[in-house]
N, C-alpha and C positions, 0 to 999 in steps of 0.2 A: 398729665391728665387733670382736668379741672376738678375742684372739690365737689362732692356730692351734697346736695341740699336735702331738705325734708321738712317735716312738721311734726308737732306732738299730737298724738291721737290718744285721748284720755290720759295724757301725761307721759306716754311712752314715745320717744322720738323714733319716727319711721322715715327711712330714706326714700326720697322720690327718685327712683331709678328706672331706666328702661332695661329691657333684656340684655341689650348689647353692653350697657354700662355695668350691670351687675356681673356679667361674665368677665368683662375686661378688668374690673377691680379684683375679683377673685384670682384671675390669671396673673395679674401683676404681683399680688402677694405670694401666690403659690410658686411663681418663678424664682423668688428670692428665699423660698422656704421660711417665710415669716410666720410666726405663731400668732394667728388671728382666729376670731370666731364670728360666724354670721348667724343671726337669728331670723327665722322665717316666721313673721308675726301675723297671727290671725286674731279674731275676736276674743277667743279664749285667752290668748297671750296678754293682750292689753288689759282685759278686765282683771285677770289674775294679778298682773303687775300693779294695778291700782290698789289692791287690797293686801298685797304681800310685799313688804319692804325688801326682803331678801331677793325675791324674784325680780322686783323692779330694778334693783341694783345690777343684776345680771343683764337685763335688757339694756339698761342705760349704758353699761360699759362695753357692749358689743361693738365690734368694728364696723358692722353694717347690719341694719335691720330692714328686711324687705317686706312689702305689703302682701301677705299671703292671701288672707280672706278677701273676698269681693267687697265687703263693707269697709275694710281698711283702705283699699284702693279708692273706693268711692269717697271716703273722708278726705283723702289726700287731694282728690280732684276738687272737692268743695273748699279746700284750704289753700288753693293757689297753684295746684299742679294739674291742669285740666287734661293732660295727655297720659296721666298715670295709669298703667296697666296693673293687673294682678300678677305678682311674681311669686308663684307657688313653689313649694318644695319639690314635689314630684316632677314638675316640668323643668325646674331649674336643674335638677340632677341630670335629666336626660340631655338637656341642651348643653350642659357642661361636659358630659361624657362625649358628646359629638365633637366638642371643641378639643378636649384632651386627646381624643383619638387622632385628630388632624395634626396636632403639634407634638405628639409623642410624650405627653405628660401622663404620669401614672396616678392612680387613685387608690384609696384604701376604704374599705367598708367596715364600719364598726356598729354593732348593735343587732338586736333581734336574735331569733333562734338560728342554730347552725343550718337546719333544714331550709329555712327561708333564705339565708345567705347563699347557700349552694344553688338554689333555684334562681336567685337574683344574679349570681355570677354567670349562670348559664344563659339567662335572658340577655344580659349585657354583652356577652361574647357573641351571641347571635346577631344582635342589633349593631354592635360596634366591633367587628372582628379584629381590628388593629388596636383596640383599647387595651392599655396595660393596667391590669388590676394587680397592684403590688401586694395586696394581702387582704384578709378579712378576719374578723374576730367577733365571736359571740360571747359576751360577758355573762356571768351568772346573775340570777335575780336576787342579788344581795350586794352589800357594799364590799368592794375589793379590799384585801389586806394591802398594807403598804408595799409588800414584796410583789404581790400580784399586779398592783398598779404600776410599779416600776417596770415590770416585765412587759406590760402592755405598751407603755411609753417607748421603751427600747424597740419593741417590735415595729411600731409605727414609724419611728424615726429611722430605723435601719432599713425600712422598706424603700425609702426614697420618694414616697408619695408626696405630691404637691398639695393634694386636698384629702381630707378625711370626711366622708359622708356618714353622719351619725344618725342612727335610727333607734333612739331610745324612748321616743315619745316626750311630749311636753308635760311638766317642766324639767323632767330628769335630764334630757339631753342638753338643755341650755345650761343647767347647773354643771354638768360634766364638762362641757366645753369651757366654761368660765374658770373652773378649777384647774384645767390643763393648759390654759394659755400661759405661755412662758416655758413650758416643758415639752409640749408636742410641737415639732418644727414643721408645721403644715397649717393650712387653712381648714378649720373645722366648720362644717355646715350642718345644722340640725334640720333633718327633713321629715321627721315624724313618721307617718305611715307610708312613706314613699317606698320603702323596702318591700312591704307587703303588696302594695299595688303592682310594682314592677315584677315581683316574683310570681304574681298571680294567686297569692294566698288570700287576698282581699280584693273584692271587686270595686273599682272606682266608679264614680257617678258618670252617666253618659255626658258627652261633650256639651249637649244643649243645657244640661243642668249646671255644668261648670261655668259656662259662659253667662248664665243668668243668675249667678250667685246662689245656687241651690244645692251645691255639693254637700253642705252641712245637713240638709234634709235627707239626702241619700244615705249618708252615714248614720243618721239618727234612725232611719227605718231599718238599716242593716243591723245595728246594735242598740236597740232601744233601752234595754235594761241598764246598759253601761253608760250610755251617752245622753239620756234624756235630760238630766240635770245640767250637764255641761252646755248643751245646745239651747234648750228651751229657756232656762233661767238666765244663763249667761247672755244669750242673744237679746233677751228682753231688757236686761240691765244695760247692755251696750247701747241699745237704741235710745234709752232715756238719757244716758250720759253723753252720747254723741250729739243729740239734739241740743242739750244744754251747752255743750262746747261751741256748737255752731252759732248759737244765739250770742254767746260771748265773742265769738269770731277771733280767737287768738291764734296767730300763725307764726310762732317763733321758728327760726331756721338755724341749722348748725352744720358746718362743713364736716365731711369725712375725708381724711387724708389717706 
């Protein structure tokens, strides 16, 4: 498989991948039970990485970063990848579940409340009857003890899952994945609110809003008190920084193996 290229968006390297390429890369790693992690990057991710050195390192060291938010995909198109699509977490999860069902690969679900995980498991079983869900785990809302963490790692590794879908929210899920690369023998993919969307506990934006880059507005209207700062201030900052980058027009590329 040819190396994946990409470009830096506000300093964070984002891979320019198609849906087929993203799924093929994850499948190749999962088939070998390689310990890898994939970040699904939106505006919040790249803006946070620009001001937070620790989080920037997590994104930089990821094995693949896909352009989640429509503005990130738009930036990649402007930076030399005209066919770039938005590779979002919720959609990638469903597409990969369909792929895993076809080839008999098992998945693991990590994060969220147990009630949400059970609803998610039910939904996935309905949509993908032959999909093998090797396990699910709802961690507490606190740091795990060393013993608890060891048990979680053993549970995931013993399950035989090729991929672990992580729904802890950004930036917690990215940090968790980075901390567990090397111990969890599977590909970890951080998918944010995907668990809630697919479980039906959180309503996703209509398709027309998703296609027109307005999913953030739907989420803002759904949870204004929690998300107003993240979306209004962060999006405004992103616009200014993105325009500045485009004026400078730097387009470094880096292969992903």
